[in-house]
DODO-686972 format. One record per atom (N, C-alpha, C, O): residue number from 1; atom name; x, y, z. Coordinates in steps of 0.2 Angstrom, whole numbers, plus 5000, padded with zeros to 4 digits. Each point is the difference from the previous one (the first is absolute). Example, Ala and Ser with C-alpha at 12.3 -4.5 7.8 and 13.67 -1.06 7.14 Angstrom:
<pts>
[pt 1 'N' [5066 4972 5039]]
[pt 1 'CA' [4996 5006 5000]]
[pt 1 'C' [5004 5006 5000]]
[pt 1 'O' [5005 4999 5003]]
[pt 2 'N' [4993 5006 4993]]
[pt 2 'CA' [5004 5006 5001]]
[pt 2 'C' [4996 5005 5003]]
[pt 2 'O' [5003 5006 5001]]
</pts>
This chain:
<pts>
[pt 1 'N' [5004 4994 5000]]
[pt 1 'CA' [4996 5006 5000]]
[pt 1 'C' [5004 5006 5000]]
[pt 1 'O' [5005 5001 5004]]
[pt 2 'N' [4994 5004 4992]]
[pt 2 'CA' [5004 5006 5000]]
[pt 2 'C' [4996 5005 5004]]
[pt 2 'O' [4994 5001 4999]]
[pt 3 'N' [5010 5002 5005]]
[pt 3 'CA' [4998 5006 5005]]
[pt 3 'C' [5003 5006 4999]]
[pt 3 'O' [5006 5000 4999]]
[pt 4 'N' [4991 5006 5001]]
[pt 4 'CA' [5003 5007 5000]]
[pt 4 'C' [5000 5002 5007]]
[pt 4 'O' [4995 5000 5003]]
[pt 5 'N' [5011 5003 4999]]
[pt 5 'CA' [5000 5002 5006]]
[pt 5 'C' [5006 5006 5000]]
[pt 5 'O' [5005 5000 4997]]
[pt 6 'N' [4994 5005 5008]]
[pt 6 'CA' [5005 5005 5001]]
[pt 6 'C' [5005 4997 5005]]
[pt 6 'O' [4998 4997 5005]]
[pt 7 'N' [5008 5004 4994]]
[pt 7 'CA' [5006 4997 5004]]
[pt 7 'C' [5004 5006 5002]]
[pt 7 'O' [5000 5005 4997]]
[pt 8 'N' [5004 4994 5008]]
[pt 8 'CA' [5005 5005 5002]]
[pt 8 'C' [5006 5000 4995]]
[pt 8 'O' [5002 4996 4996]]
[pt 9 'N' [5001 5010 5003]]
[pt 9 'CA' [5006 5001 4995]]
[pt 9 'C' [5005 4996 5003]]
[pt 9 'O' [5001 4999 5006]]
[pt 10 'N' [5002 4997 4990]]
[pt 10 'CA' [5006 4996 5001]]
[pt 10 'C' [5006 5004 5001]]
[pt 10 'O' [5001 5006 4997]]
[pt 11 'N' [5004 4992 5008]]
[pt 11 'CA' [5006 5004 5000]]
[pt 11 'C' [5006 4996 4999]]
[pt 11 'O' [4999 4994 5001]]
[pt 12 'N' [5007 5008 4998]]
[pt 12 'CA' [5005 4996 4998]]
[pt 12 'C' [5004 5000 5007]]
[pt 12 'O' [5002 5005 5003]]
[pt 13 'N' [5000 4989 4999]]
[pt 13 'CA' [5005 4998 5005]]
[pt 13 'C' [5007 5002 4999]]
[pt 13 'O' [5001 5003 4994]]
[pt 14 'N' [5004 4997 5011]]
[pt 14 'CA' [5006 5002 4998]]
[pt 14 'C' [5003 4997 4994]]
[pt 14 'O' [5004 5004 4997]]
[pt 15 'N' [4995 4990 5002]]
[pt 15 'CA' [5003 4996 4994]]
[pt 15 'C' [4996 4998 4995]]
[pt 15 'O' [5001 4995 4997]]
[pt 16 'N' [4993 5009 5002]]
[pt 16 'CA' [4995 4998 4995]]
[pt 16 'C' [4999 5006 4995]]
[pt 16 'O' [5002 5006 5001]]
[pt 17 'N' [4995 4992 4994]]
[pt 17 'CA' [4998 5005 4995]]
[pt 17 'C' [4993 5000 4999]]
[pt 17 'O' [4997 4995 4998]]
[pt 18 'N' [4999 5011 5002]]
[pt 18 'CA' [4993 5000 4998]]
[pt 18 'C' [4999 5002 4993]]
[pt 18 'O' [5002 5005 4998]]
[pt 19 'N' [4995 4990 4998]]
[pt 19 'CA' [4998 5001 4993]]
[pt 19 'C' [4993 5001 4999]]
[pt 19 'O' [4996 4996 5002]]
[pt 20 'N' [5002 5010 4994]]
[pt 20 'CA' [4994 5000 4997]]
[pt 20 'C' [4999 4996 4994]]
[pt 20 'O' [5004 5001 4995]]
[pt 21 'N' [4992 4994 5005]]
[pt 21 'CA' [5000 4995 4994]]
[pt 21 'C' [4996 5002 4995]]
[pt 21 'O' [4994 5002 5001]]
[pt 22 'N' [5009 4998 4993]]
[pt 22 'CA' [4996 5002 4994]]
[pt 22 'C' [4997 4994 4996]]
[pt 22 'O' [4995 5001 4996]]
[pt 23 'N' [5009 4994 5005]]
[pt 23 'CA' [4998 4994 4996]]
[pt 23 'C' [5002 4993 5004]]
[pt 23 'O' [5006 5000 5003]]
[pt 24 'N' [4991 4995 4997]]
[pt 24 'CA' [5001 4994 5003]]
[pt 24 'C' [4998 4994 4995]]
[pt 24 'O' [4995 5000 4997]]
[pt 25 'N' [5008 4995 5004]]
[pt 25 'CA' [4998 4994 4996]]
[pt 25 'C' [4997 4995 5004]]
[pt 25 'O' [5001 5000 5006]]
[pt 26 'N' [4994 4996 4991]]
[pt 26 'CA' [4997 4994 5003]]
[pt 26 'C' [5001 4994 4996]]
[pt 26 'O' [4999 5001 4994]]
[pt 27 'N' [5002 4993 5007]]
[pt 27 'CA' [5000 4995 4996]]
[pt 27 'C' [4997 4994 5003]]
[pt 27 'O' [4997 5000 5005]]
[pt 28 'N' [5003 4994 4991]]
[pt 28 'CA' [4996 4994 5002]]
[pt 28 'C' [5002 4997 5007]]
[pt 28 'O' [4996 4998 5004]]
[pt 29 'N' [5010 5003 4998]]
[pt 29 'CA' [5002 4998 5007]]
[pt 29 'C' [4997 5004 5005]]
[pt 29 'O' [4998 4997 5006]]
[pt 30 'N' [5001 5009 4993]]
[pt 30 'CA' [4996 5004 5005]]
[pt 30 'C' [4993 4998 5000]]
[pt 30 'O' [4997 4999 5006]]
[pt 31 'N' [5000 4999 4989]]
[pt 31 'CA' [4993 4997 5000]]
[pt 31 'C' [4999 4994 5004]]
[pt 31 'O' [4996 4999 5005]]
[pt 32 'N' [5009 4996 4994]]
[pt 32 'CA' [5000 4994 5004]]
[pt 32 'C' [5001 5001 5007]]
[pt 32 'O' [4997 4997 5004]]
[pt 33 'N' [5007 5008 4998]]
[pt 33 'CA' [5001 5001 5007]]
[pt 33 'C' [4994 5003 5003]]
[pt 33 'O' [4998 4998 5006]]
[pt 34 'N' [4998 5006 4990]]
[pt 34 'CA' [4994 5003 5004]]
[pt 34 'C' [4995 4995 5000]]
[pt 34 'O' [4996 4999 5005]]
[pt 35 'N' [5003 4997 4989]]
[pt 35 'CA' [4995 4994 5000]]
[pt 35 'C' [5001 4995 5004]]
[pt 35 'O' [4996 4996 5002]]
[pt 36 'N' [5011 5003 5000]]
[pt 36 'CA' [5002 4994 5004]]
[pt 36 'C' [5000 4993 4995]]
[pt 36 'O' [4998 4995 5002]]
[pt 37 'N' [5004 5006 4992]]
[pt 37 'CA' [5001 4994 4996]]
[pt 37 'C' [5007 4999 4998]]
[pt 37 'O' [5004 5005 5000]]
[pt 38 'N' [4997 4989 4998]]
[pt 38 'CA' [4997 4994 5001]]
[pt 38 'C' [4999 4999 5008]]
[pt 38 'O' [5003 5002 5004]]
[pt 39 'N' [4991 4994 4997]]
[pt 39 'CA' [4998 4999 5007]]
[pt 39 'C' [5006 4997 5004]]
[pt 39 'O' [5000 5002 5006]]
[pt 40 'N' [5004 4994 4992]]
[pt 40 'CA' [5005 4996 5004]]
[pt 40 'C' [5005 5006 5002]]
[pt 40 'O' [5004 4998 5004]]
[pt 41 'N' [4996 5007 4993]]
[pt 41 'CA' [5005 5006 5002]]
[pt 41 'C' [4997 5005 5005]]
[pt 41 'O' [5003 5005 5001]]
[pt 42 'N' [4991 4994 5001]]
[pt 42 'CA' [4996 5004 5004]]
[pt 42 'C' [5004 5002 5007]]
[pt 42 'O' [5000 5005 5002]]
[pt 43 'N' [5003 4990 5001]]
[pt 43 'CA' [5004 5002 5006]]
[pt 43 'C' [5005 5005 4999]]
[pt 43 'O' [5002 5004 5004]]
[pt 44 'N' [5002 4995 4991]]
[pt 44 'CA' [5005 5005 4998]]
[pt 44 'C' [4997 5007 4998]]
[pt 44 'O' [5003 5005 5002]]
[pt 45 'N' [4992 4995 4995]]
[pt 45 'CA' [4996 5006 4997]]
[pt 45 'C' [4998 5004 5007]]
[pt 45 'O' [5001 5006 5001]]
[pt 46 'N' [4996 4991 5003]]
[pt 46 'CA' [4997 5003 5006]]
[pt 46 'C' [5006 5003 5004]]
[pt 46 'O' [4999 5006 5003]]
[pt 47 'N' [5006 4990 4998]]
[pt 47 'CA' [5006 5003 5003]]
[pt 47 'C' [5003 5006 4997]]
[pt 47 'O' [5003 5005 5003]]
[pt 48 'N' [4997 4996 4990]]
[pt 48 'CA' [5002 5005 4996]]
[pt 48 'C' [4995 5006 5001]]
[pt 48 'O' [5002 5006 5001]]
[pt 49 'N' [4992 4993 5000]]
[pt 49 'CA' [4995 5005 5001]]
[pt 49 'C' [5001 5004 5006]]
[pt 49 'O' [4999 5007 5001]]
[pt 50 'N' [5003 4990 5004]]
[pt 50 'CA' [5001 5003 5007]]
[pt 50 'C' [5006 5005 4999]]
[pt 50 'O' [5000 5005 5003]]
[pt 51 'N' [5005 4994 4993]]
[pt 51 'CA' [5006 5004 4999]]
[pt 51 'C' [4999 5005 4995]]
[pt 51 'O' [5002 5006 5001]]
[pt 52 'N' [4994 4993 4994]]
[pt 52 'CA' [5000 5005 4994]]
[pt 52 'C' [4993 5000 4998]]
[pt 52 'O' [4997 4996 4997]]
[pt 53 'N' [4999 5009 5005]]
[pt 53 'CA' [4993 5001 4999]]
[pt 53 'C' [4998 5002 4993]]
[pt 53 'O' [4995 5000 4997]]
[pt 54 'N' [5011 5003 4999]]
[pt 54 'CA' [4999 5003 4993]]
[pt 54 'C' [5003 4995 4995]]
[pt 54 'O' [5006 5000 5000]]
[pt 55 'N' [4989 4998 4996]]
[pt 55 'CA' [5004 4995 4994]]
[pt 55 'C' [5003 5005 4995]]
[pt 55 'O' [4999 5006 5000]]
[pt 56 'N' [5006 4990 4997]]
[pt 56 'CA' [5004 5004 4995]]
[pt 56 'C' [5007 5002 5003]]
[pt 56 'O' [5001 5001 5006]]
[pt 57 'N' [5004 5000 4990]]
[pt 57 'CA' [5007 5001 5002]]
[pt 57 'C' [5004 5005 4996]]
[pt 57 'O' [5004 5003 5003]]
[pt 58 'N' [4994 4998 4991]]
[pt 58 'CA' [5003 5005 4996]]
[pt 58 'C' [4997 5007 5000]]
[pt 58 'O' [4994 5001 5000]]
[pt 59 'N' [5010 5005 5000]]
[pt 59 'CA' [4997 5006 5001]]
[pt 59 'C' [5004 5005 4996]]
[pt 59 'O' [5006 4998 4998]]
[pt 60 'N' [4992 5008 5001]]
[pt 60 'CA' [5003 5006 4997]]
[pt 60 'C' [4998 5006 5003]]
[pt 60 'O' [4993 5000 5001]]
[pt 61 'N' [5010 5005 5001]]
[pt 61 'CA' [4997 5006 5003]]
[pt 61 'C' [5006 5005 5001]]
[pt 61 'O' [5005 5000 4997]]
[pt 62 'N' [4993 5005 5007]]
[pt 62 'CA' [5004 5005 5002]]
[pt 62 'C' [5002 5001 5008]]
[pt 62 'O' [4995 4999 5004]]
[pt 63 'N' [5011 5001 4998]]
[pt 63 'CA' [5002 5001 5007]]
[pt 63 'C' [4996 5006 5003]]
[pt 63 'O' [5001 5006 4997]]
[pt 64 'N' [4995 4993 5008]]
[pt 64 'CA' [4997 5006 5004]]
[pt 64 'C' [5004 5001 5006]]
[pt 64 'O' [5000 5006 5002]]
[pt 65 'N' [5003 4990 5001]]
[pt 65 'CA' [5004 5001 5006]]
[pt 65 'C' [5005 4995 5001]]
[pt 65 'O' [5000 4994 4998]]
[pt 66 'N' [5006 5008 5006]]
[pt 66 'CA' [5005 4995 5001]]
[pt 66 'C' [5002 5001 5008]]
[pt 66 'O' [4998 5005 5003]]
[pt 67 'N' [5004 4989 5000]]
[pt 67 'CA' [5002 5000 5007]]
[pt 67 'C' [5007 5003 5000]]
[pt 67 'O' [5003 5002 4995]]
[pt 68 'N' [4999 5000 5011]]
[pt 68 'CA' [5006 5003 5002]]
[pt 68 'C' [5006 4996 4998]]
[pt 68 'O' [5006 5003 4999]]
[pt 69 'N' [4994 4990 5001]]
[pt 69 'CA' [5006 4996 4998]]
[pt 69 'C' [5000 4999 4992]]
[pt 69 'O' [5005 4997 4998]]
[pt 70 'N' [4990 5005 4998]]
[pt 70 'CA' [5000 4999 4993]]
[pt 70 'C' [5005 5005 4997]]
[pt 70 'O' [4999 5006 5001]]
[pt 71 'N' [5005 4992 4995]]
[pt 71 'CA' [5005 5004 4996]]
[pt 71 'C' [4999 5000 4993]]
[pt 71 'O' [5003 5004 4996]]
[pt 72 'N' [4994 4990 5001]]
[pt 72 'CA' [5000 4999 4992]]
[pt 72 'C' [4994 5003 4997]]
[pt 72 'O' [5000 5001 4994]]
[pt 73 'N' [4995 5002 5010]]
[pt 73 'CA' [4994 5002 4997]]
[pt 73 'C' [4998 5007 5003]]
[pt 73 'O' [5002 5001 5005]]
[pt 74 'N' [4995 5003 4991]]
[pt 74 'CA' [4997 5006 5003]]
[pt 74 'C' [4993 5001 4997]]
[pt 74 'O' [4998 4997 4995]]
[pt 75 'N' [4998 5007 5009]]
[pt 75 'CA' [4993 5001 4998]]
[pt 75 'C' [5000 5003 4992]]
[pt 75 'O' [5004 5004 4999]]
[pt 76 'N' [4992 4993 4997]]
[pt 76 'CA' [4999 5002 4993]]
[pt 76 'C' [5003 4995 4996]]
[pt 76 'O' [4999 5001 4994]]
[pt 77 'N' [5005 4995 5008]]
[pt 77 'CA' [5003 4995 4996]]
[pt 77 'C' [4995 4995 4997]]
[pt 77 'O' [4996 4997 5004]]
[pt 78 'N' [5004 5001 4990]]
[pt 78 'CA' [4996 4995 4997]]
[pt 78 'C' [5004 4994 5001]]
[pt 78 'O' [5005 4999 4998]]
[pt 79 'N' [4991 4995 5005]]
[pt 79 'CA' [5003 4994 5001]]
[pt 79 'C' [4995 4994 4998]]
[pt 79 'O' [4994 5001 4999]]
[pt 80 'N' [5009 4994 5001]]
[pt 80 'CA' [4996 4993 4999]]
[pt 80 'C' [5004 4995 5004]]
[pt 80 'O' [5005 5000 5001]]
[pt 81 'N' [4991 4994 5000]]
[pt 81 'CA' [5002 4995 5003]]
[pt 81 'C' [4996 4995 5002]]
[pt 81 'O' [4994 4999 4997]]
[pt 82 'N' [5008 4996 5007]]
[pt 82 'CA' [4995 4994 5002]]
[pt 82 'C' [5002 4998 5007]]
[pt 82 'O' [4997 4995 5002]]
</pts>
């Protein structure tokens, strides 16, 4: 079920980068994770859900904020990753 909700603005910890995501990917593996298929893999998928509530891993966007320990990125940098 998809739910729309207001959430608090995220902040970057000392060693983190906050990225405003402009694009993200989703693929068949994400569908299987959300659907719990194949059934024999459900114990593994349910353990994954507890750690990562958002399916998908690839993203592209703009750095919004950096932590004090971050030296390679600055706000405004365009980035991508997984």
